[in-house]
C-alpha positions in Angstrom: 0.0 0.0 0.0 3.0 2.3 -0.2 1.8 3.7 -3.5 -1.6 4.8 -2.3 -0.1 6.3 0.9 2.4 8.3 -1.2 -0.4 9.4 -3.5 -2.5 10.5 -0.5 0.3 12.6 0.8 1.0 14.2 -2.6 -2.7 14.9 -3.0 -2.8 16.5 0.5 0.1 18.8 -0.4 -1.6 19.8 -3.7 -4.9 20.4 -2.0 -3.3 22.5 0.7 -1.4 24.6 -1.8 -4.6 25.2 -3.8 -6.3 26.8 -0.8 -9.6 25.5 -2.2 -10.5 22.9 0.4 -14.0 23.6 1.8 -13.7 20.9 4.5 -11.0 19.6 6.8 -9.2 16.5 5.6 -7.7 13.8 7.9 -5.4 11.0 6.8 -5.3 7.8 8.8 -3.2 4.9 7.7 -4.0 1.4 8.8 -2.7 -1.9 7.7 -5.6 -4.3 7.9 -8.0 -3.4 5.1 -7.7 -6.8 3.6 -9.1 -8.5 6.7 -12.0 -6.2 7.4 -10.3 -3.3 9.1 -11.4 -4.3 12.6 -8.1 -3.4 14.1 -7.6 -0.3 12.1 -10.3 1.9 10.4 -13.2 0.2 12.2 -11.6 0.7 15.6 -10.8 4.4 14.8 -14.4 4.9 13.7 -16.0 3.0 16.6 -14.0 5.0 19.2 -15.0 8.3 17.5 -11.4 9.1 16.5 -12.4 9.4 12.8 -15.1 12.0 12.5 -15.5 12.3 8.8 -18.5 11.6 6.5 -16.3 9.8 3.9 -13.6 7.2 4.1 -11.2 6.6 1.3 -9.2 3.3 1.3 -6.3 3.5 -1.1 -6.6 0.1 -2.5 -5.8 0.0 -6.2 -8.7 -2.4 -7.3 -6.9 -3.0 -10.6 -6.1 0.6 -11.3 -3.2 1.4 -13.5 -1.4 4.7 -14.3 -3.1 4.8 -17.8 -6.5 3.7 -16.5 -7.0 5.2 -13.0 -10.0 3.9 -11.0 -11.9 5.5 -8.1 -14.3 3.0 -6.5 -17.0 4.7 -4.5 -19.1 1.6 -4.1 -17.6 -0.5 -1.3 -20.6 -2.0 0.5 -19.0 -2.9 3.8 -18.9 -6.3 5.3 -21.0 -8.7 7.4 -19.1 -11.8 8.5 -21.3 -14.6 9.7 -20.4 -17.9 11.3 -22.7 -20.9 11.1 -22.1 -23.9 13.2 -23.9 -27.2 12.3 -23.6 -30.3 14.4 -24.0 -33.9 13.5 -23.2 -37.4 14.5 -20.2 -39.3 13.2 -20.8 -42.6 11.4 -18.5 -44.9 9.4 -18.3 -44.1 5.7 -19.7 -47.5 4.8 -22.9 -46.8 6.9 -23.5 -43.0 6.8 -27.2 -43.5 7.4 -26.3 -44.4 11.1 -25.1 -40.8 11.6 -26.0 -37.2 10.8 -23.6 -35.7 8.3 -23.1 -32.0 9.3 -21.5 -31.3 5.9 -24.7 -32.4 4.2 -26.6 -30.0 6.4 -24.3 -27.1 5.4 -24.7 -28.0 1.8 -28.5 -27.9 2.1 -28.3 -24.5 3.9 -26.0 -22.9 1.3 -28.6 -22.2 -1.4 -30.8 -20.4 1.1 -27.8 -18.2 2.3 -26.9 -17.4 -1.4 -30.5 -16.0 -1.8 -29.4 -13.0 0.3 -27.7 -11.8 -2.8 -31.1 -11.2 -4.4 -32.2 -8.5 -2.0 -31.8 -5.1 -3.8 -29.7 -2.6 -1.9 -31.0 0.9 -1.2 -28.4 3.0 -3.1 -28.6 6.8 -2.8 -29.6 8.3 -6.1 -26.7 10.8 -6.1 -24.2 7.9 -6.0 -25.6 6.0 -9.0 -23.7 7.9 -11.8 -20.4 7.2 -10.0 -21.3 3.6 -9.4 -22.2 3.2 -13.1 -18.8 4.6 -14.0 -17.2 2.0 -11.6 -19.1 -0.8 -13.3 -18.0 0.4 -16.8 -14.4 0.3 -15.5 -14.8 -3.1 -14.0 -16.4 -4.4 -17.3 -13.5 -3.1 -19.3 -11.4 -6.1 -18.3 -11.4 -8.2 -21.5 -10.8 -11.5 -19.7 -14.2 -11.5 -17.9 -16.5 -14.5 -18.6 -20.2 -13.8 -19.3 -21.0 -15.0 -15.8 -18.5 -12.5 -14.3 -19.9 -9.7 -16.5 -23.4 -10.4 -15.2 -22.2 -10.4 -11.6 -20.2 -7.2 -12.2 -23.3 -5.4 -13.4 -25.1 -6.3 -10.1 -22.2 -5.6 -7.8 -23.4 -2.3 -6.4 -27.1 -2.9 -6.4 -27.1 -6.3 -4.6 -25.1 -7.8 -1.7 -22.4 -10.3 -2.7 -22.4 -13.5 -0.8 -19.3 -15.7 -0.5 -18.5 -18.9 1.4 -14.9 -18.4 2.3 -14.1 -21.1 4.9 -15.8 -24.4 5.6 -14.5 -26.9 8.1 -16.0 -30.3 8.8 -15.6 -34.0 9.3 -13.3 -35.8 11.7 -11.5 -38.1 9.3 
């Protein structure tokens, strides 16, 4: 993240010299944006240290010097843990037990349906979000399925199963 930190400091210097900043600007640098920001930005916000209305995270999101990208559509995060129990049985007689993995697999389609609830996006953000979508769609290697998902990315929640643990042997 050295590049975005350096860019933020240069931008601050340019904005200060211009004398045209209508609001105060604070820069906070944290190192945990890839894991939810719970020890960084979220802690600063929860403790009232950050008092701004806008937060900019200097993550490149695929930006390049010839194709810069400003993403205003980060939706936040909601991590959920689901625990399902079962009863172990031998693989030759699984019907004598309760397979917890089967239960999770049955639950998964219902959890994925959360991605069909339309988000309430402020009207004044929609032009910027559409611009972000155009940028994301400019990547030529996207499959048709990835293009469909990209067109929905700011209007609907994204749901991902990231870690599943189960079984005893």
